[in-house]
C-alpha positions, 0 to 999 in steps of 0.5 A, a space after each residue: 500499499 505504499 505511495 497511496 492513501 488507505 481507505 475504509 475500503 482498503 481496511 475492509 479489504 485487509 479484514 476480509 483477507 486476514 480474519 476471513 469475514 465476508 466483505 459485508 461483515 468486514 465492511 461493517 466491522 471497520 465502519 463500527 470501529 471508526 464510528 466508535 472512535 468518532 462518537 467518543 471523540 464527539 463526546 469530548 473523550 480521548 481515544 487511545 489505541 495501544 501501540 498506535 497512538 492517541 486521538 487528543 482533543 484540545 481547546 484553543 483560545 480566541 485570538 486576533 489573526 492577520 488576513 495575509 492578503 490585506 494585512 487586516 486583523 480578523 478575530 479567530 474564534 475559540 475552537 476545539 481541535 483534534 490532534 493525534 500523538 503517535 506512540 513510540 511503537 509506531 513512531 519506531 515503525 515509521 522510522 524503520 520503514 523510511 530508512 529502508 527506502 
């Protein structure tokens, strides 16, 4: 899968091949897992996937920004942002994959 974006269909296909569930069951499983992650984040909870990483919510304060085209000051509203912090295992795996290439 190098050099391309991994999609839900790719994940479902991998589940189908490795576990042997039907294509529909694999698709439903992937959809269910992603739905649980999304729902948990929407409720304000962080999500930690062992040996992969953590999805964290962070509140950012409002501030004054600047329109780069006009230089005009523009207020930026406070907002909640989603961040991802990879685990050490994932970092090492990515680093090992990069040094091979």
